[in-house]
VMD Tcl script that draws the C-alpha trace (Angstrom):
set ca {
  {0.03 -0.03 0.02}
  {1.22 3.48 -0.86}
  {0.62 5.15 2.48}
  {1.19 8.64 1.21}
  {-1.36 8.22 -1.55}
  {-3.80 6.64 0.88}
  {-3.34 9.56 3.30}
  {-4.09 12.00 0.49}
  {-7.27 10.07 -0.29}
  {-8.35 10.36 3.37}
  {-7.74 14.08 3.30}
  {-9.66 14.52 0.04}
  {-12.60 12.40 1.24}
  {-12.92 14.30 4.47}
  {-12.66 17.68 2.74}
  {-15.30 16.66 0.22}
  {-17.69 15.55 2.97}
  {-17.05 18.74 4.95}
  {-18.03 20.81 1.94}
  {-21.31 18.87 1.66}
  {-22.08 19.43 5.38}
  {-21.33 23.13 4.96}
  {-23.58 23.44 1.94}
  {-26.48 21.99 3.92}
  {-26.34 24.68 6.61}
  {-29.54 26.59 6.78}
  {-31.50 28.95 9.01}
  {-31.46 26.39 11.84}
  {-27.81 27.13 12.40}
  {-28.59 30.82 12.78}
  {-31.37 30.08 15.18}
  {-28.99 27.97 17.37}
  {-26.41 30.78 17.41}
  {-29.11 33.33 18.42}
  {-30.44 31.00 21.07}
  {-27.01 30.45 22.69}
  {-26.14 34.13 22.36}
  {-29.36 35.28 24.07}
  {-29.31 32.57 26.78}
  {-28.15 33.54 30.20}
  {-27.59 29.96 31.18}
  {-24.70 27.69 30.15}
  {-24.26 25.38 27.18}
  {-23.92 21.69 28.07}
  {-22.23 19.53 25.48}
  {-22.87 15.79 25.87}
  {-21.68 12.70 23.99}
  {-19.97 9.41 24.55}
  {-16.94 7.70 23.06}
  {-15.31 9.44 20.06}
  {-18.08 12.04 19.89}
  {-17.57 12.66 23.53}
  {-13.94 13.60 22.84}
  {-15.16 16.02 20.18}
  {-17.70 17.39 22.58}
  {-14.99 18.10 25.19}
  {-13.08 20.12 22.60}
  {-16.22 22.14 21.57}
  {-17.05 22.84 25.23}
  {-13.52 23.98 25.86}
  {-13.51 26.25 22.86}
  {-16.78 27.84 23.81}
  {-15.76 28.35 27.43}
  {-12.48 30.03 26.41}
  {-14.19 32.45 24.00}
  {-16.96 33.96 26.16}
  {-19.69 31.30 26.18}
  {-20.22 29.51 29.51}
  {-20.00 25.83 28.61}
  {-19.26 22.45 30.17}
  {-18.93 18.89 28.86}
  {-21.15 16.15 30.35}
  {-20.35 12.49 29.60}
  {-23.66 10.85 28.79}
  {-22.71 7.64 30.58}
  {-21.90 9.58 33.77}
  {-24.98 11.72 33.38}
  {-27.34 8.77 33.90}
  {-25.51 8.02 37.17}
  {-25.92 11.39 38.83}
  {-24.01 13.96 36.83}
  {-27.27 15.36 35.43}
  {-27.16 17.40 38.62}
  {-24.80 19.73 36.78}
  {-27.53 20.69 34.37}
  {-29.90 23.57 35.27}
  {-33.28 24.85 34.04}
  {-32.75 26.99 30.96}
  {-29.46 25.38 29.93}
  {-28.93 24.65 26.24}
  {-27.88 21.04 25.73}
  {-26.03 20.02 22.57}
  {-26.10 16.23 22.19}
  {-23.63 14.79 19.73}
  {-24.27 11.37 18.18}
  {-23.61 10.45 14.60}
  {-26.22 7.66 14.65}
  {-28.60 9.54 16.90}
  {-29.34 6.25 18.61}
  {-26.65 6.04 21.38}
  {-28.44 4.40 24.28}
  {-26.73 6.54 26.94}
  {-27.77 9.77 25.18}
  {-31.34 8.63 24.58}
  {-31.62 7.72 28.28}
  {-31.06 11.35 29.36}
  {-33.33 13.13 26.84}
  {-36.52 12.87 28.90}
  {-34.81 13.97 32.13}
  {-33.30 16.94 30.27}
  {-36.72 17.96 29.14}
  {-38.12 17.65 32.61}
  {-35.30 19.89 33.90}
  {-36.29 22.48 31.36}
  {-33.44 22.48 28.85}
  {-33.44 23.32 25.18}
  {-32.12 20.32 23.23}
  {-29.94 20.64 20.13}
  {-29.03 17.46 18.28}
  {-25.75 17.37 16.35}
  {-26.25 14.22 14.38}
  {-25.72 12.50 11.06}
  {-29.13 10.94 11.09}
  {-31.94 13.48 10.90}
  {-34.66 10.76 11.34}
  {-33.06 9.25 14.43}
  {-34.72 9.17 17.87}
  {-32.31 11.92 19.02}
  {-33.28 14.18 16.13}
  {-36.99 13.56 16.63}
  {-36.85 14.63 20.27}
  {-34.60 17.67 19.69}
  {-35.74 21.28 19.50}
  {-33.12 21.98 16.81}
  {-31.06 19.60 14.56}
  {-27.63 20.39 13.18}
  {-27.04 17.88 10.39}
  {-23.44 16.54 10.33}
  {-24.31 13.59 8.15}
  {-21.57 12.19 5.84}
  {-21.75 9.62 3.10}
  {-19.16 7.33 4.64}
  {-16.25 7.15 7.02}
  {-12.66 7.51 5.72}
  {-11.72 3.93 6.68}
  {-12.50 1.22 4.14}
  {-14.54 -0.86 6.53}
  {-16.68 2.20 7.26}
  {-16.79 1.68 10.99}
  {-14.10 3.78 12.67}
  {-15.41 7.29 13.43}
  {-13.28 9.50 11.14}
  {-15.17 11.70 8.68}
  {-18.23 11.85 10.99}
  {-16.21 13.12 13.95}
  {-14.43 15.64 11.74}
  {-17.80 16.97 10.64}
  {-18.96 17.33 14.23}
  {-15.73 19.08 15.16}
  {-16.01 21.60 12.37}
  {-19.69 22.24 13.14}
  {-18.65 23.01 16.67}
  {-15.87 25.29 15.38}
  {-18.46 27.15 13.27}
  {-20.59 27.71 16.35}
  {-17.60 28.96 18.34}
  {-16.44 31.40 15.70}
  {-19.96 32.82 14.99}
  {-20.55 33.31 18.72}
  {-17.14 34.95 19.14}
  {-17.84 37.42 16.40}
  {-21.38 38.07 17.59}
  {-20.03 38.92 21.05}
  {-17.22 41.05 19.46}
  {-14.80 38.87 21.41}
  {-11.36 40.54 21.26}
  {-7.81 39.69 22.33}
  {-8.32 41.64 25.57}
  {-11.17 39.29 26.43}
  {-9.27 36.22 25.31}
  {-6.42 36.87 27.72}
  {-8.75 36.58 30.70}
  {-9.04 32.84 29.91}
  {-5.48 32.28 28.67}
  {-3.08 33.92 31.17}
  {-0.37 31.23 30.89}
  {2.18 30.19 28.35}
  {3.35 31.86 25.19}
  {-0.20 32.79 24.16}
  {-0.78 34.53 27.47}
  {2.50 36.39 27.25}
  {1.72 37.60 23.79}
  {-1.70 38.90 24.84}
  {-0.59 40.43 28.11}
  {2.59 42.21 26.83}
  {2.11 45.90 26.18}
  {4.34 48.37 24.43}
  {5.12 50.03 27.81}
  {6.53 46.66 29.01}
  {9.11 46.49 26.21}
  {9.94 50.10 25.22}
  {13.20 51.87 25.97}
  {12.58 54.91 28.22}
  {16.01 56.47 27.82}
  {15.10 58.24 24.58}
  {17.77 60.06 22.44}
  {16.78 63.64 21.69}
  {18.25 66.37 19.44}
  {16.78 69.68 18.22}
  {16.07 70.74 14.65}
  {19.32 72.77 14.65}
  {21.60 70.06 16.17}
  {24.68 69.59 13.91}
  {25.28 66.35 12.16}
  {28.28 65.39 14.32}
  {26.31 65.89 17.61}
  {23.43 63.83 16.18}
  {25.90 60.97 15.57}
  {27.25 61.29 19.11}
  {23.72 61.16 20.63}
  {22.66 58.13 18.60}
  {25.94 56.35 19.41}
  {25.64 57.07 23.14}
  {22.01 55.81 23.44}
  {22.64 52.82 21.05}
  {19.10 52.67 19.73}
  {19.87 53.46 16.11}
  {17.54 56.43 16.19}
  {17.03 59.83 17.78}
  {13.93 61.94 18.16}
  {13.98 65.58 16.91}
  {12.34 68.41 18.94}
  {11.49 71.91 17.90}
  {12.06 75.01 20.02}
  {8.88 74.21 21.98}
  {10.27 70.75 22.88}
  {7.53 69.17 20.71}
  {8.60 66.13 18.64}
  {8.65 67.00 14.95}
  {10.76 64.26 13.43}
  {12.91 61.17 13.81}
  {16.32 60.28 12.52}
  {17.21 56.62 11.97}
  {20.22 54.74 10.78}
  {18.57 54.74 7.33}
  {18.33 58.51 7.37}
  {21.96 58.79 8.22}
  {22.99 56.53 5.33}
  {20.81 58.54 2.91}
  {22.31 61.79 4.22}
  {25.81 60.55 3.60}
  {24.92 59.85 0.01}
  {23.17 63.18 -0.45}
  {25.41 65.81 1.27}
  {29.06 66.59 0.43}
  {29.81 68.89 3.34}
  {28.39 67.99 6.75}
  {29.67 71.03 8.55}
  {26.45 72.94 7.85}
  {24.05 70.00 7.95}
  {21.60 69.87 10.93}
  {18.76 67.60 11.97}
  {15.99 69.45 10.11}
  {17.79 68.93 6.83}
  {17.30 65.17 6.68}
  {15.02 64.00 9.47}
  {11.85 62.03 8.73}
  {8.95 64.29 9.67}
  {5.94 61.92 9.49}
  {7.21 59.28 11.84}
  {5.09 56.42 13.14}
  {3.72 56.67 16.67}
  {2.18 54.17 19.04}
  {0.70 54.32 22.57}
  {2.14 52.65 25.65}
  {-1.01 50.51 26.25}
  {-0.95 49.04 22.74}
  {-0.40 45.30 22.50}
  {3.14 44.42 21.33}
  {1.56 42.08 18.77}
  {-0.18 45.09 17.19}
  {3.06 47.03 17.30}
  {4.77 44.21 15.35}
  {2.00 44.38 12.73}
  {2.51 48.11 12.37}
  {6.26 47.63 11.94}
  {5.76 44.84 9.38}
  {3.18 46.87 7.47}
  {5.34 49.98 7.25}
  {8.64 48.02 6.85}
  {10.26 49.81 9.81}
  {12.03 48.55 12.93}
  {11.35 51.29 15.46}
  {8.30 53.18 16.74}
  {8.05 56.34 18.79}
  {5.91 55.82 21.91}
  {3.84 58.89 22.76}
  {2.04 59.68 26.02}
  {-1.29 60.10 24.21}
  {-2.59 60.38 20.62}
  {-2.57 64.15 20.37}
  {-0.29 65.64 17.63}
  {1.99 67.36 20.17}
  {2.15 64.49 22.67}
  {5.60 64.07 24.26}
  {7.72 61.00 23.50}
  {7.85 58.64 26.48}
  {9.77 55.77 24.90}
  {11.10 54.00 21.84}
  {10.00 50.55 20.81}
  {12.61 48.72 18.70}
  {12.32 45.36 16.98}
  {15.34 44.33 18.99}
  {13.51 44.93 22.26}
  {10.80 42.46 21.30}
  {12.89 39.86 19.50}
  {12.70 37.51 22.47}
  {8.99 38.19 22.65}
  {8.55 36.96 19.09}
  {10.47 33.82 19.88}
  {8.08 33.18 22.80}
  {5.32 32.60 20.27}
  {7.14 29.94 18.29}
}
mol new
graphics top color blue
foreach p $ca { graphics top sphere $p radius 0.5 }
foreach p [lrange $ca 0 end-1] q [lrange $ca 1 end] { graphics top cylinder $p $q radius 0.2 }
display resetview
């Protein structure tokens, strides 16, 4: 057997089936999103076996993106764990066949508790689908394995249906990085979301005036070792920036540096950023403008004083943290 070719076939089969599931989506999906969004109670995901594993992932993704959610193993539910379910909860039951005995056993109790039941199933005529308030059809033509028994394509379809719910609810809640960090304070992801420009900027900022001679500009830049200096006017308001690149261009342009001063070759429209900005956003600004330093201003007014310099070198370790 050519394993690489067989693997490609599995990928293609699952992609094809996912496209079919996506094409079947209708207004029911929107109704489910609206229901969960408007509900003050939690979402309970239940399943068993392989679909239970998928359910755990969906519940975890919902919980980490602003939707209160838990996973309830259907087998444990019939032995007391139904006590975790409250009136008004939305229950999403995942079963490809829609006939799992453990799931069917808890449907009537869930209705008596007062839950709204959503079936995520590949069989829209199954007992689960018939008792559900809403049905999300994850039906596939076949599993990826040749014997057609191992849950493969069907669990992938359920996983992606769950991802679609998560993403739509995130966007409906306008869930931002600032919200995300509340649930992800640890590890590289937490460091990326928590780190602000003020945490990485250099506060010992080089300054010259518009009339500072070229030689003194070089001395200031060399002393502060940032590769830049800010330029102030007579009112001490920042009006420009001089970078290593500006120095190189000046050397090519001027023949006699004895009369050259800062205002003759500084960059006037320099890029600014605020101290509370996320470092990840600062990196995007640098990448977009193809620059390696940003002036950090106290506020966003045109005459705001410079409080720091953010250099790509200051956040190099930060970028490695994300790898």
